[in-house]
C-alpha positions as CSV (number, residue, x, y, z in Angstrom):
1,M,0.0,0.0,0.0
2,M,2.8,2.4,0.8
3,S,6.5,2.3,0.9
4,S,8.5,3.7,3.8
5,E,10.4,6.1,1.6
6,D,7.3,7.8,0.3
7,G,6.7,11.2,1.6
8,Q,3.1,11.7,2.7
9,Q,2.7,14.2,-0.1
10,S,3.6,11.8,-2.9
11,H,1.4,9.1,-1.5
12,A,-1.5,11.5,-1.1
13,L,-1.3,12.1,-4.8
14,T,-1.4,8.5,-6.0
15,K,-5.1,7.9,-5.8
16,P,-6.7,8.4,-9.2
17,T,-9.4,11.0,-9.5
18,F,-11.2,10.2,-12.8
19,T,-14.7,11.7,-13.2
20,E,-17.6,9.5,-14.3
21,A,-17.4,11.1,-17.8
22,Q,-13.7,10.3,-18.1
23,A,-14.2,6.8,-16.8
24,S,-16.9,6.2,-19.4
25,A,-14.6,7.5,-22.2
26,L,-11.9,5.0,-20.9
27,V,-14.3,2.1,-21.2
28,E,-15.1,3.1,-24.8
29,S,-11.6,3.8,-25.9
30,V,-9.9,0.8,-24.2
31,F,-12.5,-1.9,-24.2
32,G,-14.8,-0.8,-27.0
33,F,-18.0,-0.7,-25.0
34,K,-20.7,2.0,-25.1
35,V,-21.5,2.9,-21.5
36,S,-25.2,3.3,-20.6
37,K,-24.8,3.9,-16.8
38,I,-21.8,4.4,-14.5
39,R,-21.4,5.0,-10.8
40,P,-18.4,5.1,-8.5
41,L,-17.7,2.3,-5.9
42,P,-15.8,2.8,-2.7
43,S,-12.1,1.9,-2.7
44,Y,-9.2,2.0,-0.3
45,D,-6.6,3.7,-2.6
46,D,-7.6,2.8,-6.1
47,Q,-10.7,3.9,-8.1
48,N,-13.5,1.6,-9.0
49,F,-16.7,2.1,-11.1
50,H,-19.8,0.0,-11.6
51,V,-20.3,0.1,-15.4
52,H,-23.4,-0.9,-17.4
53,V,-22.7,-1.3,-21.1
54,S,-25.1,-1.3,-24.0
55,R,-25.3,-4.6,-25.8
56,T,-25.4,-4.9,-29.6
57,T,-27.2,-7.8,-31.4
58,D,-23.9,-9.7,-31.7
59,T,-23.0,-9.3,-28.0
60,T,-26.3,-10.3,-26.4
61,D,-24.6,-13.2,-24.6
62,D,-21.8,-11.0,-23.1
63,P,-22.1,-9.6,-19.6
64,A,-23.8,-6.2,-19.4
65,E,-22.2,-5.1,-16.1
66,Y,-18.6,-4.7,-15.2
67,V,-16.3,-3.1,-12.6
68,L,-13.7,-0.7,-14.1
69,K,-10.6,-0.7,-11.9
70,I,-8.2,2.2,-12.1
71,S,-5.0,1.4,-10.0
72,N,-3.2,4.1,-8.1
73,T,0.1,5.4,-9.5
74,E,2.1,3.3,-7.1
75,S,0.4,0.0,-8.0
76,S,0.5,1.0,-11.7
77,Q,4.3,0.8,-11.6
78,T,4.0,-3.0,-11.1
79,P,1.9,-4.0,-14.1
80,D,3.3,-7.5,-14.0
81,L,1.9,-8.0,-10.5
82,I,-1.6,-6.8,-11.6
83,E,-1.4,-8.9,-14.7
84,M,-0.7,-11.9,-12.5
85,Q,-3.7,-11.1,-10.3
86,N,-5.8,-11.2,-13.5
87,H,-4.4,-14.6,-14.3
88,V,-5.2,-15.8,-10.8
89,I,-8.8,-14.6,-11.2
90,M,-9.1,-16.4,-14.5
91,F,-7.5,-19.5,-13.1
92,L,-9.8,-19.6,-10.0
93,S,-12.9,-18.9,-12.2
94,A,-11.9,-21.9,-14.4
95,A,-11.6,-24.0,-11.2
96,G,-15.2,-23.1,-10.2
97,F,-14.7,-20.2,-7.8
98,P,-17.0,-17.2,-8.1
99,T,-14.3,-14.7,-9.0
100,G,-15.8,-13.2,-12.1
101,S,-13.9,-12.9,-15.4
102,V,-11.4,-10.5,-16.9
103,C,-12.5,-8.4,-19.8
104,R,-10.0,-8.2,-22.7
105,T,-9.0,-4.8,-24.1
106,K,-9.5,-4.1,-27.8
107,G,-5.9,-5.2,-28.3
108,G,-6.6,-8.5,-26.5
109,N,-4.7,-7.7,-23.3
110,T,-6.0,-8.0,-19.7
111,T,-4.7,-4.5,-18.7
112,S,-4.0,-1.2,-20.3
113,L,-1.7,1.6,-19.1
114,M,-3.2,5.1,-19.5
115,S,-1.1,8.2,-19.3
116,V,-2.8,11.4,-18.0
117,D,-1.2,14.8,-18.3
118,S,-2.0,16.6,-15.1
119,G,-0.4,19.8,-16.2
120,S,2.7,19.6,-14.0
121,E,3.5,16.0,-14.8
122,I,2.3,12.9,-16.7
123,K,0.8,10.2,-14.5
124,S,0.3,6.6,-15.5
125,Y,-2.7,4.5,-14.3
126,L,-3.3,0.8,-15.0
127,V,-6.8,0.1,-16.1
128,R,-8.7,-3.2,-16.2
129,M,-12.2,-4.4,-16.3
130,L,-13.8,-7.4,-14.5
131,T,-17.3,-8.8,-14.8
132,Y,-19.6,-7.4,-12.0
133,L,-20.5,-10.1,-9.5
134,P,-24.0,-10.4,-8.1
135,G,-24.9,-10.4,-4.4
136,R,-24.3,-8.2,-1.4
137,P,-21.3,-8.0,0.9
138,I,-21.5,-10.4,3.8
139,A,-21.1,-7.4,6.0
140,Q,-24.8,-6.6,5.3
141,V,-26.3,-10.0,6.3
142,A,-26.6,-11.8,9.6
143,V,-24.1,-14.7,9.3
144,S,-25.0,-18.1,10.8
145,H,-22.5,-20.5,12.3
146,Q,-22.9,-22.7,9.3
147,Q,-22.0,-19.8,7.0
148,L,-18.9,-19.0,9.0
149,Y,-17.9,-22.7,8.6
150,E,-18.4,-22.4,4.9
151,I,-16.3,-19.2,4.7
152,G,-13.5,-21.0,6.6
153,R,-13.8,-23.9,4.2
154,L,-13.7,-21.5,1.2
155,A,-10.5,-19.8,2.5
156,A,-8.8,-23.2,2.7
157,Q,-10.0,-24.3,-0.7
158,L,-8.7,-21.0,-2.3
159,D,-5.2,-21.6,-0.8
160,K,-5.2,-25.2,-1.7
161,T,-6.3,-24.5,-5.3
162,L,-3.6,-21.8,-5.7
163,E,-1.0,-24.4,-5.1
164,E,-1.8,-25.6,-8.6
165,F,-1.3,-22.1,-10.1
166,H,1.8,-21.7,-12.3
167,H,3.1,-18.5,-13.8
168,P,6.6,-17.5,-15.0
169,K,6.6,-14.5,-12.7
170,L,5.2,-16.2,-9.6
171,N,8.1,-14.9,-7.5
172,L,6.5,-11.5,-7.7
173,L,4.2,-12.7,-5.0
174,H,7.1,-12.8,-2.6
175,R,6.3,-9.2,-1.6
176,E,8.9,-8.7,1.1
177,N,8.1,-5.2,2.4
178,F,4.4,-5.3,1.5
179,I,2.8,-3.6,4.5
180,W,-0.4,-5.8,4.4
181,N,1.5,-9.1,4.5
182,L,0.9,-10.4,8.0
183,K,4.6,-11.3,8.2
184,N,5.4,-7.5,8.3
185,I,3.8,-6.6,11.6
186,P,7.1,-5.0,12.8
187,L,6.9,-2.5,9.9
188,L,3.9,-1.0,11.6
189,E,6.3,0.8,14.0
190,K,6.8,3.4,11.2
191,Y,3.1,4.3,11.3
192,M,2.7,4.6,15.1
193,G,2.7,8.4,14.9
194,A,-0.9,8.1,13.7
195,L,-2.1,6.8,17.1
196,S,-2.7,8.9,20.2
197,Q,-1.0,8.0,23.5
198,N,-3.8,5.8,25.0
199,R,-4.7,2.2,25.9
200,N,-5.1,1.4,22.2
201,R,-1.6,2.4,21.5
202,E,-0.3,0.3,24.4
203,I,-2.1,-2.8,23.1
204,V,-0.6,-2.2,19.6
205,E,2.9,-1.9,21.1
206,Q,2.3,-5.1,23.0
207,V,1.1,-7.0,19.9
208,I,4.1,-5.9,17.9
209,Q,6.5,-7.0,20.7
210,L,4.7,-10.4,21.1
211,F,4.7,-10.9,17.4
212,K,8.5,-10.4,17.3
213,E,9.0,-12.9,20.2
214,K,6.4,-15.5,19.5
215,V,5.6,-15.5,15.8
216,M,8.8,-14.4,14.0
217,T,10.6,-17.2,15.7
218,K,8.0,-19.8,14.4
219,L,7.7,-18.7,10.8
220,S,10.0,-21.5,9.5
221,H,7.6,-24.0,11.1
222,F,4.5,-22.7,9.3
223,R,3.5,-24.2,5.9
224,E,3.8,-21.7,3.1
225,C,1.2,-20.9,0.4
226,I,-0.2,-18.1,-1.6
227,N,-2.7,-16.1,0.4
228,H,-5.7,-14.1,-0.9
229,G,-4.8,-12.0,2.2
230,D,-8.0,-9.9,2.4
231,L,-11.0,-12.1,2.8
232,N,-12.9,-9.4,4.6
233,D,-16.7,-8.9,5.0
234,H,-16.8,-6.5,2.0
235,N,-14.8,-8.8,-0.3
236,I,-17.1,-11.8,0.1
237,L,-20.5,-11.4,-1.7
238,V,-23.5,-13.6,-0.9
239,D,-26.7,-14.3,-2.7
240,S,-29.7,-15.6,-0.9
241,S,-31.8,-18.5,-2.2
242,E,-35.2,-18.1,-0.4
243,P,-36.4,-21.5,0.9
244,S,-40.1,-22.1,1.2
245,S,-39.8,-22.0,5.0
246,G,-37.3,-20.7,7.5
247,D,-34.5,-18.3,7.1
248,A,-32.8,-17.3,3.8
249,V,-29.9,-19.5,2.8
250,Y,-26.9,-17.5,1.7
251,Q,-24.4,-18.8,-0.9
252,V,-21.1,-17.1,-1.7
253,S,-21.7,-15.5,-5.1
254,G,-18.4,-13.5,-5.3
255,I,-14.8,-13.3,-4.1
256,L,-13.4,-9.8,-4.7
257,D,-10.1,-8.0,-4.6
258,F,-6.9,-10.0,-5.1
259,G,-4.8,-6.9,-4.7
260,D,-3.3,-8.1,-1.4
261,M,-2.3,-11.5,-2.6
262,S,1.1,-12.6,-1.6
263,Y,3.1,-15.5,-0.3
264,G,2.2,-16.2,3.3
265,Y,1.1,-19.3,5.2
266,Y,-2.1,-21.3,5.7
267,V,-2.4,-20.0,9.2
268,F,-2.3,-16.4,8.0
269,E,-5.4,-16.9,5.8
270,V,-7.4,-18.4,8.7
271,A,-6.3,-15.6,11.1
272,I,-7.2,-12.8,8.5
273,T,-10.6,-14.4,7.8
274,I,-11.4,-14.8,11.5
275,M,-10.5,-11.2,12.2
276,Y,-12.7,-9.8,9.5
277,M,-15.7,-12.1,10.3
278,M,-15.5,-10.9,13.9
279,I,-16.1,-7.3,12.9
280,E,-19.8,-7.5,12.2
281,S,-20.5,-10.4,14.6
282,T,-22.8,-9.9,17.6
283,N,-20.7,-12.6,19.4
284,P,-17.2,-12.0,18.0
285,I,-15.2,-14.3,20.3
286,Q,-17.2,-17.3,19.1
287,V,-16.5,-16.7,15.4
288,G,-13.0,-18.2,15.4
289,G,-14.0,-21.8,16.2
290,H,-16.5,-22.0,13.3
291,I,-14.1,-20.5,10.8
292,L,-11.3,-22.8,12.0
293,A,-13.5,-25.9,11.8
294,G,-14.4,-25.0,8.1
295,F,-10.7,-24.4,7.3
296,E,-9.5,-27.5,9.0
297,S,-12.1,-29.6,7.1
298,V,-9.8,-29.0,4.1
299,I,-6.4,-28.2,5.7
300,P,-5.9,-29.2,9.3
301,L,-3.5,-26.9,11.1
302,T,-0.4,-28.2,12.9
303,A,0.0,-27.7,16.7
304,V,2.5,-24.9,16.1
305,E,0.2,-23.1,13.6
306,R,-2.7,-23.4,16.0
307,S,-0.6,-22.0,18.9
308,A,0.0,-18.8,16.9
309,L,-3.6,-18.2,15.8
310,F,-4.7,-16.0,18.7
311,L,-1.7,-13.7,18.2
312,L,-2.1,-13.6,14.5
313,V,-5.7,-12.5,14.8
314,C,-4.7,-9.8,17.2
315,S,-1.9,-8.8,14.7
316,R,-4.3,-8.5,11.8
317,F,-6.6,-6.2,14.0
318,T,-3.5,-4.1,14.8
319,Q,-2.4,-3.9,11.1
320,S,-5.9,-2.9,10.0
321,L,-6.4,-0.4,12.7
322,V,-3.0,1.3,12.5
323,L,-3.1,1.6,8.7
324,A,-6.7,2.9,8.7
325,E,-5.7,5.7,11.2
326,Y,-2.6,6.5,9.0
327,S,-4.7,6.6,5.8
328,C,-7.3,8.8,7.4
329,Q,-4.6,11.4,7.8
330,L,-3.7,11.1,4.1
331,Y,-7.3,11.0,2.8
332,P,-9.5,12.8,5.2
333,E,-12.3,12.7,2.6
334,N,-12.2,8.9,2.8
335,R,-12.5,8.8,6.6
336,E,-16.0,7.2,6.7
337,Y,-15.0,4.3,4.3
338,L,-11.6,3.8,6.0
339,M,-13.0,3.7,9.5
340,V,-15.6,0.9,8.8
341,T,-13.4,-1.7,10.4
342,A,-12.0,0.6,13.1
343,K,-15.4,1.3,14.7
344,T,-15.7,-2.1,16.3
345,G,-12.1,-3.3,15.7
346,W,-10.6,-1.5,18.7
347,K,-13.4,-2.9,20.9
348,H,-12.8,-6.5,19.7
349,L,-9.0,-6.2,20.1
350,Q,-9.4,-4.9,23.7
351,Q,-11.8,-7.7,24.4
352,M,-9.4,-10.4,23.1
353,F,-6.7,-9.0,25.3
354,A,-9.0,-8.8,28.4
355,I,-10.1,-12.4,28.0
356,G,-6.6,-13.6,27.2
357,Q,-5.1,-16.2,24.8
358,K,-5.8,-19.3,26.9
359,A,-9.5,-18.6,27.3
360,V,-10.1,-17.5,23.7
361,E,-8.2,-20.6,22.4
362,E,-10.3,-22.8,24.6
363,I,-13.5,-21.4,23.1
364,W,-12.2,-21.7,19.5
365,F,-10.8,-25.2,19.8
366,K,-13.8,-26.5,21.7
367,T,-16.1,-25.1,19.0
368,A,-13.9,-26.6,16.2
369,K,-13.9,-29.9,17.9
370,S,-17.7,-30.0,18.2
371,Y,-17.9,-30.2,14.4
372,E,-15.8,-33.4,14.4
373,S,-18.5,-35.1,16.5
374,G,-21.2,-33.8,14.2
375,I,-22.7,-31.3,16.7
376,S,-21.8,-27.8,15.9
377,M,-22.1,-25.3,18.8
């Protein structure tokens, strides 16, 4: 998301600011579609638009809705990485995952680099278009224990399937200083200035210290894989199939945003998923066991991986909260969107610390075990 050398000024300028008219013109010039309707979608530091295109008689079978993604100037400097994300999306779609598909440009490519003269300098933005996926973010629905189990299972199936993904530039996913890789918790120390001196900051300092002592020393014992790295409650879409009686049954209808994909470990994916599913939950401490049970139905964790889970969930809360505070200072106009997680995140992190690792693990592992005997709690 940001490199340590970047001055705040340069980073503040990286987010694209295309108007709806400019974005429509892009869709026509790059992809050859006539736009009938366009609206902006929220985004952390890129720009996204929901685009409706007019169909002609010979394209009636083609999708009519897309998401136009305009990457920030920093991400746009690594076109190979974004190209690979596109290939992963296509690979997973072919394997049966609801990832949508990548729209080719008029020249047959999956991305296009646009240069924009801003007067003082020329900026380059990478542009691509994906099919728009149906459904609503899981953040907007009440999630049952069974659905948490299914999401855990989905996270493991993603990681397992990605083991079969081959690409000549796969090493690009070893993103050593990528601030959102869970391995890089110590890098958060550079962003601590965004926090006030209070209990929250104390917890963050504690988490970073514990991470160095108890996680960094175990990394070599974790099993490595490619992580999606951002299975949050806004990146998982669900569609409800209304049964004749009882509650609506939600099926995952979309997996979004592969921008944080990097090499990590199985246990990272579980921890990240648990943390984000806790955010909207009315009973957050219970969430972990159901996610873990689903994940372990595909990939059972080792004892050493399990022992790091509590700290890794706390670490992801810390990462998300510190970087949201930092970004709010860069993009005050984005405050409302950026603070979605933060609202309840601090409360959950404090609660995890108050209850303590031993008690939380007991709840998680007991819940996970109940699935083995066929009685989910």
